[in-house]
C-alpha positions in Angstrom: -34.9 183.7 62.8 -32.9 183.3 59.7 -29.5 184.8 59.4 -28.4 187.0 56.4 -26.4 183.9 55.0 -29.4 181.8 55.2 -31.5 184.3 53.3 -28.9 184.5 50.6 -28.8 180.7 50.4 -32.5 180.7 50.1 -32.3 182.8 47.1 -30.4 180.0 45.5 -27.5 181.8 44.1 -26.4 178.8 41.9 -29.5 179.4 39.8 -28.8 183.1 39.1 -26.8 182.6 35.9 -30.1 181.3 34.6 -31.3 184.7 34.9 -28.3 186.6 33.7 -27.4 184.4 30.6 -30.4 185.1 28.7 -30.2 188.9 29.1 -26.6 188.7 28.0 -27.4 186.8 25.0 -30.7 188.9 24.1 -28.6 192.1 24.4 -25.6 190.5 22.2 -28.3 189.9 19.6 -29.6 193.2 19.6 -26.1 194.8 19.3 -25.4 192.3 16.5 -28.0 194.2 14.4 -26.8 197.7 15.6 -29.7 198.0 18.0 -28.5 197.4 21.4 -29.3 199.7 24.3 -27.4 199.2 27.7 -29.8 201.1 29.6 -32.8 198.8 28.6 -30.4 195.9 29.2 -29.8 196.7 32.6 -33.6 197.0 33.4 -34.2 193.6 31.7 -31.5 192.1 33.9 -33.1 193.5 37.0 -36.3 191.9 36.0 -34.8 188.5 35.3 -32.8 188.6 38.5 -35.9 189.6 40.6 -38.0 187.0 39.0 -35.5 184.3 39.6 -35.1 185.2 43.4 -38.8 185.5 43.6 -39.5 182.2 42.2 -36.9 180.7 44.4 -38.3 182.1 47.5 -42.0 181.1 46.3 -40.7 177.5 45.9 -39.2 177.5 49.2 -42.5 178.6 50.8 -44.8 176.4 48.8 -42.7 173.2 49.2 -42.1 174.1 53.1 -45.7 174.3 53.9 -46.5 171.0 52.0 -43.7 169.2 53.9 -41.9 168.4 50.6 -38.6 169.7 51.8 -38.8 168.1 55.4 -36.5 165.5 54.2 -34.1 166.2 51.3 -30.4 165.6 50.5 -29.7 169.2 49.5 -29.0 172.4 51.7 -31.8 172.9 54.2 -34.4 175.3 52.9 -35.7 178.4 55.0 -39.2 176.9 55.7 -38.5 173.3 55.4 -35.3 173.7 57.7 -37.3 175.8 60.1 -35.1 178.9 59.7 -37.8 181.2 58.8 -41.6 181.6 59.2 -43.6 180.7 56.1 -45.2 184.2 56.1 -41.7 185.7 55.9 -40.6 183.8 53.1 -43.8 184.5 51.2 -43.3 188.2 51.7 -39.9 187.9 50.5 -41.1 186.2 47.3 -43.8 189.0 46.5 -41.3 191.7 47.4 -39.0 190.3 44.6 -41.9 189.9 42.3 -42.6 193.5 43.0 -39.2 194.7 42.0 -39.4 192.6 39.0 -42.8 194.1 38.1 -41.6 197.7 38.6 -38.5 197.2 36.6 -40.7 195.5 33.8 -43.1 198.4 33.8 -40.2 200.8 33.3 -38.6 198.7 30.7 -42.1 198.6 28.8 -42.5 202.3 29.0 -39.0 203.1 27.8 -39.3 200.6 24.9 -42.9 201.3 24.0 -43.6 197.4 23.9 -46.8 197.7 25.8 -47.9 194.2 24.8 -45.1 192.9 27.0 -47.0 193.9 30.2 -49.3 190.9 29.5 -46.2 188.7 29.2 -44.6 190.1 32.4 -47.9 189.4 34.2 -48.0 185.9 32.9 -44.3 185.4 34.1 -45.2 186.4 37.6 -48.3 184.3 37.6 -46.3 181.3 36.3 -43.7 181.8 38.9 -46.0 181.5 41.8 -48.0 178.6 40.4 -45.0 176.6 39.7 -45.1 175.2 43.2 -47.9 177.4 44.6 -51.7 177.1 44.7 -53.9 174.0 45.0 -52.7 172.6 41.7 -48.9 173.5 41.2 -47.8 172.4 37.7 -44.4 172.0 39.0 -45.7 169.0 40.8 -47.0 167.6 37.5 -43.6 167.5 35.7 -44.2 170.7 33.9 -41.3 172.8 35.6 -39.0 172.4 32.7 -41.8 173.9 30.3 -41.8 176.8 32.6 -38.2 177.2 32.6 -37.7 176.8 28.9 -40.5 179.3 28.1 -39.8 182.1 30.5 -36.1 181.7 31.4 -35.2 180.8 27.8 -37.6 182.3 25.1 -39.3 185.2 27.0 -36.2 186.4 28.8 -33.9 186.3 25.8 -36.4 187.3 23.1 -37.9 189.8 25.2 -34.5 191.5 25.9 -33.7 191.7 22.2 -37.3 193.0 21.4 -37.2 195.8 24.0 -34.1 197.0 22.4 -34.5 196.2 18.6 -38.2 196.1 18.3 -37.7 192.8 16.5 -36.1 189.4 16.9 -33.7 187.4 14.7 -32.8 183.7 14.0 -29.8 184.1 16.2 -31.9 185.3 19.0 -34.3 182.4 18.7 -31.4 180.0 18.7 -29.8 181.6 21.5 -33.2 181.5 23.4 -33.4 177.9 22.7 -29.9 177.2 23.7 -30.0 179.0 27.0 -33.4 177.6 27.8 -32.1 174.1 27.3 -29.3 174.9 29.8 -31.7 176.5 32.3 -33.8 173.2 32.1 -30.6 171.2 32.7 -30.0 173.1 36.0 -33.5 172.2 37.0 -33.2 168.5 36.0 -29.9 168.1 37.9 -31.7 169.6 41.0 -34.6 167.3 40.4 -32.4 164.2 39.9 -30.9 164.8 43.3 -34.5 165.0 44.9 -35.9 162.0 43.2 -35.9 159.9 46.4 -37.8 162.6 48.4 -40.0 164.3 45.7 -41.7 161.0 44.6 -43.0 160.0 48.1 -44.0 163.6 48.9 -46.3 163.7 45.9 -44.0 166.0 43.8 -44.0 164.4 40.2 -41.2 166.4 38.6 -40.2 165.4 35.2 -37.2 163.7 36.8 -39.6 161.5 38.9 -41.9 160.7 35.9 -39.0 159.9 33.8 -37.2 157.7 36.3 -33.7 158.2 37.3 -31.9 156.6 34.5 -33.9 158.5 31.5 -33.6 161.7 33.7 -29.8 161.6 33.5 -29.9 161.0 29.7 -32.3 163.9 29.5 -29.8 166.2 31.3 -27.1 165.3 28.8 -29.5 165.8 25.9 -30.3 169.3 27.2 -26.7 170.2 27.3 -26.2 168.9 23.8 -29.2 170.8 22.4 -27.8 174.0 23.7 -24.6 173.4 21.6 -26.7 172.4 18.6 -28.4 175.7 18.8 -24.9 177.3 18.3 -24.9 175.8 14.9 -28.3 177.3 13.9 -27.4 180.8 15.1 -24.2 180.5 12.9 -26.3 180.5 9.9 -27.0 184.2 10.6 -23.9 185.1 12.4 -20.9 182.7 11.9 -19.3 184.0 15.0 -22.0 182.2 17.0 -19.6 179.0 16.6 -17.5 180.6 19.2 -20.2 179.3 21.7 -19.0 175.8 21.3 -15.6 177.0 23.2 -18.0 176.2 26.3 -18.0 172.6 25.5 -15.1 171.6 27.9 -17.1 173.1 30.7 -19.8 170.5 30.0 -17.6 167.5 30.2 -17.5 167.0 34.1 -21.1 167.8 35.0 -22.4 165.4 32.1 -19.7 162.7 33.3 -20.9 163.1 36.8 -24.6 162.6 35.9 -23.8 159.7 33.7 -21.8 158.1 36.4 -24.9 158.2 38.5 -23.7 160.4 41.4 -26.5 161.0 43.8 -27.5 163.2 46.8 -25.0 165.8 47.8 -22.7 164.9 45.3 -25.0 166.3 42.8 -24.8 169.8 44.3 -21.4 170.5 42.4 -23.2 169.5 39.2 -25.5 172.3 39.8 -22.9 174.7 40.4 -21.0 173.5 37.2 -24.2 173.8 35.0 -24.7 177.3 36.3 -21.3 178.2 35.3 -21.7 176.3 31.9 -24.7 178.3 31.4 -23.0 181.8 32.1 -19.9 181.1 30.1 -22.0 179.8 27.2 -23.9 183.1 27.2 -20.7 185.0 27.3 -18.8 183.4 24.5 -22.0 182.8 22.2 -22.7 186.5 22.7 -19.2 187.6 21.9 -19.0 185.6 18.9 -22.3 187.1 17.6 -21.1 190.6 18.2 -17.5 190.7 17.6 -17.3 188.5 14.6 -20.3 190.4 13.2 -18.2 193.7 13.5 -15.0 192.3 12.6 
């Protein structure tokens, strides 16, 4: 029987900034055009967090029953580590998806953006089939596509749209930036797991690229996030404040380029998560505060 601490670890809290950051940025972009709404922002945050936890438990379940997590260099998973029965983890995943669906329905009703019901349904389906089903696309090297689309574009732009009924250049730029950093989190995780994912048949993008190019891809994703600040600054010059997060990118990029492996990459995951959150905060503040200076 898994302990509470193990269930919390199974939710992979290091990945939660990837859910919080796009909502912060999407809300900031809405406030920048005087259309922000805190109530809808909180609902969007609940949706994002629930889906992130859901996909984490779903991955734990699917990878566990396939045996992908039987030998890994990172923390033991609930199923792969034998801490919880697969059915329990599956139920936890769908419970989280259910919370996200209910919060999303409330957000759609409140905002009147009915077409986003289809987007929300697609997000849940994509979250499950990332590693679930008979042909999981996460095993084909498409995991970063899912993360960029749903934890970058959809989460950020959806947050802005449900508050402002429109999107802006700044919101598209912010969505691209935070999506790139979310992909960097996944890339760091998958670089660590290259030695075990390949033999297990999990052909992540990191496995397909090979270790050297995967490490360069990680750095390129981080750089892309800061280039997005420059694009956002075309509409809101205060977006340049997002560049203040650059110092937080130095150590994880250095570690990745220095080819640290195994457990030594776990701090890189945490550092990239913190970078993602701070990036969202300073970029969001720049967009809002300088806009209303």
